[in-house]
Biotite code that builds the C-alpha atoms (Angstrom):
import biotite.structure as struc

atoms = struc.array([
    struc.Atom([127.728, 65.971, -13.001], chain_id="A", res_id=1, res_name="MET", atom_name="CA", element="C"),
    struc.Atom([129.671, 69.147, -12.583], chain_id="A", res_id=2, res_name="ILE", atom_name="CA", element="C"),
    struc.Atom([132.820, 69.103, -14.914], chain_id="A", res_id=3, res_name="PRO", atom_name="CA", element="C"),
    struc.Atom([136.416, 69.529, -13.265], chain_id="A", res_id=4, res_name="SER", atom_name="CA", element="C"),
    struc.Atom([138.369, 73.070, -14.609], chain_id="A", res_id=5, res_name="MET", atom_name="CA", element="C"),
    struc.Atom([141.714, 73.820, -13.692], chain_id="A", res_id=6, res_name="THR", atom_name="CA", element="C"),
    struc.Atom([142.991, 76.709, -12.259], chain_id="A", res_id=7, res_name="ASP", atom_name="CA", element="C"),
    struc.Atom([144.086, 79.242, -14.741], chain_id="A", res_id=8, res_name="GLU", atom_name="CA", element="C"),
    struc.Atom([147.990, 78.818, -15.560], chain_id="A", res_id=9, res_name="ASN", atom_name="CA", element="C"),
    struc.Atom([147.823, 74.969, -13.490], chain_id="A", res_id=10, res_name="HIS", atom_name="CA", element="C"),
    struc.Atom([147.525, 72.690, -16.667], chain_id="A", res_id=11, res_name="CYS", atom_name="CA", element="C"),
    struc.Atom([148.906, 69.600, -14.661], chain_id="A", res_id=12, res_name="TYR", atom_name="CA", element="C"),
    struc.Atom([147.085, 69.708, -11.821], chain_id="A", res_id=13, res_name="GLN", atom_name="CA", element="C"),
    struc.Atom([143.886, 66.604, -13.204], chain_id="A", res_id=14, res_name="ASN", atom_name="CA", element="C"),
    struc.Atom([146.850, 64.936, -15.359], chain_id="A", res_id=15, res_name="ALA", atom_name="CA", element="C"),
    struc.Atom([146.833, 61.548, -13.045], chain_id="A", res_id=16, res_name="VAL", atom_name="CA", element="C"),
    struc.Atom([143.144, 62.111, -12.996], chain_id="A", res_id=17, res_name="ALA", atom_name="CA", element="C"),
    struc.Atom([142.938, 62.432, -16.683], chain_id="A", res_id=18, res_name="GLU", atom_name="CA", element="C"),
    struc.Atom([145.323, 59.640, -17.506], chain_id="A", res_id=19, res_name="ARG", atom_name="CA", element="C"),
    struc.Atom([143.811, 57.479, -15.388], chain_id="A", res_id=20, res_name="VAL", atom_name="CA", element="C"),
    struc.Atom([139.969, 58.466, -17.233], chain_id="A", res_id=21, res_name="ASN", atom_name="CA", element="C"),
    struc.Atom([141.279, 58.035, -20.377], chain_id="A", res_id=22, res_name="GLY", atom_name="CA", element="C"),
    struc.Atom([142.521, 54.523, -19.537], chain_id="A", res_id=23, res_name="ILE", atom_name="CA", element="C"),
    struc.Atom([139.479, 53.333, -18.070], chain_id="A", res_id=24, res_name="LEU", atom_name="CA", element="C"),
    struc.Atom([137.980, 54.602, -21.408], chain_id="A", res_id=25, res_name="LYS", atom_name="CA", element="C"),
    struc.Atom([140.170, 52.846, -23.919], chain_id="A", res_id=26, res_name="ASP", atom_name="CA", element="C"),
    struc.Atom([141.277, 49.666, -22.327], chain_id="A", res_id=27, res_name="GLU", atom_name="CA", element="C"),
    struc.Atom([137.952, 48.895, -20.165], chain_id="A", res_id=28, res_name="PHE", atom_name="CA", element="C"),
    struc.Atom([135.708, 50.695, -23.262], chain_id="A", res_id=29, res_name="ASP", atom_name="CA", element="C"),
    struc.Atom([133.557, 52.784, -20.448], chain_id="A", res_id=30, res_name="LEU", atom_name="CA", element="C"),
    struc.Atom([133.004, 55.071, -23.905], chain_id="A", res_id=31, res_name="ASP", atom_name="CA", element="C"),
    struc.Atom([130.213, 53.911, -24.660], chain_id="A", res_id=32, res_name="VAL", atom_name="CA", element="C"),
    struc.Atom([126.444, 54.345, -24.179], chain_id="A", res_id=33, res_name="GLU", atom_name="CA", element="C"),
    struc.Atom([125.315, 52.010, -21.090], chain_id="A", res_id=34, res_name="PHE", atom_name="CA", element="C"),
    struc.Atom([121.114, 50.626, -21.540], chain_id="A", res_id=35, res_name="PRO", atom_name="CA", element="C"),
    struc.Atom([120.913, 51.831, -17.850], chain_id="A", res_id=36, res_name="THR", atom_name="CA", element="C"),
    struc.Atom([122.853, 53.594, -15.172], chain_id="A", res_id=37, res_name="VAL", atom_name="CA", element="C"),
    struc.Atom([123.151, 49.820, -13.307], chain_id="A", res_id=38, res_name="HIS", atom_name="CA", element="C"),
    struc.Atom([125.427, 48.489, -15.604], chain_id="A", res_id=39, res_name="ALA", atom_name="CA", element="C"),
    struc.Atom([127.364, 52.119, -16.472], chain_id="A", res_id=40, res_name="ALA", atom_name="CA", element="C"),
    struc.Atom([127.886, 51.458, -12.424], chain_id="A", res_id=41, res_name="GLN", atom_name="CA", element="C"),
    struc.Atom([128.637, 47.685, -12.726], chain_id="A", res_id=42, res_name="GLN", atom_name="CA", element="C"),
    struc.Atom([131.377, 48.531, -15.891], chain_id="A", res_id=43, res_name="ALA", atom_name="CA", element="C"),
    struc.Atom([133.244, 51.190, -14.248], chain_id="A", res_id=44, res_name="VAL", atom_name="CA", element="C"),
    struc.Atom([132.878, 48.995, -10.875], chain_id="A", res_id=45, res_name="ALA", atom_name="CA", element="C"),
    struc.Atom([134.362, 45.956, -13.093], chain_id="A", res_id=46, res_name="GLN", atom_name="CA", element="C"),
    struc.Atom([137.156, 48.577, -14.418], chain_id="A", res_id=47, res_name="ALA", atom_name="CA", element="C"),
    struc.Atom([138.832, 50.060, -11.306], chain_id="A", res_id=48, res_name="ILE", atom_name="CA", element="C"),
    struc.Atom([138.449, 46.875, -9.856], chain_id="A", res_id=49, res_name="GLU", atom_name="CA", element="C"),
    struc.Atom([140.981, 45.416, -12.470], chain_id="A", res_id=50, res_name="THR", atom_name="CA", element="C"),
    struc.Atom([142.862, 48.536, -12.838], chain_id="A", res_id=51, res_name="TYR", atom_name="CA", element="C"),
    struc.Atom([143.797, 48.381, -9.482], chain_id="A", res_id=52, res_name="GLY", atom_name="CA", element="C"),
    struc.Atom([144.124, 44.545, -8.741], chain_id="A", res_id=53, res_name="THR", atom_name="CA", element="C"),
    struc.Atom([144.878, 43.043, -12.395], chain_id="A", res_id=54, res_name="VAL", atom_name="CA", element="C"),
    struc.Atom([145.923, 45.723, -14.449], chain_id="A", res_id=55, res_name="ARG", atom_name="CA", element="C"),
    struc.Atom([150.120, 45.710, -13.920], chain_id="A", res_id=56, res_name="THR", atom_name="CA", element="C"),
    struc.Atom([152.041, 49.333, -14.680], chain_id="A", res_id=57, res_name="HIS", atom_name="CA", element="C"),
    struc.Atom([155.137, 49.808, -15.876], chain_id="A", res_id=58, res_name="TRP", atom_name="CA", element="C"),
    struc.Atom([155.469, 53.008, -13.283], chain_id="A", res_id=59, res_name="SER", atom_name="CA", element="C"),
    struc.Atom([154.694, 50.319, -10.262], chain_id="A", res_id=60, res_name="LEU", atom_name="CA", element="C"),
    struc.Atom([157.655, 47.924, -11.717], chain_id="A", res_id=61, res_name="GLY", atom_name="CA", element="C"),
    struc.Atom([155.106, 45.741, -13.436], chain_id="A", res_id=62, res_name="LEU", atom_name="CA", element="C"),
    struc.Atom([153.547, 45.630, -10.284], chain_id="A", res_id=63, res_name="GLN", atom_name="CA", element="C"),
    struc.Atom([149.541, 46.468, -9.372], chain_id="A", res_id=64, res_name="THR", atom_name="CA", element="C"),
    struc.Atom([149.010, 49.473, -7.363], chain_id="A", res_id=65, res_name="PRO", atom_name="CA", element="C"),
    struc.Atom([146.876, 46.844, -4.900], chain_id="A", res_id=66, res_name="HIS", atom_name="CA", element="C"),
    struc.Atom([150.005, 44.761, -4.066], chain_id="A", res_id=67, res_name="ALA", atom_name="CA", element="C"),
    struc.Atom([152.621, 47.962, -3.813], chain_id="A", res_id=68, res_name="VAL", atom_name="CA", element="C"),
    struc.Atom([149.720, 49.438, -1.382], chain_id="A", res_id=69, res_name="PHE", atom_name="CA", element="C"),
    struc.Atom([149.800, 45.995, 0.397], chain_id="A", res_id=70, res_name="HIS", atom_name="CA", element="C"),
    struc.Atom([153.717, 46.276, 0.291], chain_id="A", res_id=71, res_name="GLN", atom_name="CA", element="C"),
    struc.Atom([154.120, 49.441, 1.568], chain_id="A", res_id=72, res_name="ALA", atom_name="CA", element="C"),
    struc.Atom([151.562, 48.918, 4.968], chain_id="A", res_id=73, res_name="ALA", atom_name="CA", element="C"),
])
């Protein structure tokens, strides 16, 4: 893996990504050691699917990102 670093004096550049990563680790238990790479990939895929299609977001008026995207389309 290659670490992602923000540019100097741009502390909010990765704020959205860090927020999503934190939610995925905290709410979906992705901060554990997985027995295999495949198990980790499956857990991440399921968490992302749930995050986008099941989990409602306050910033979206308690809608899912999936619903908001399809309303805008």
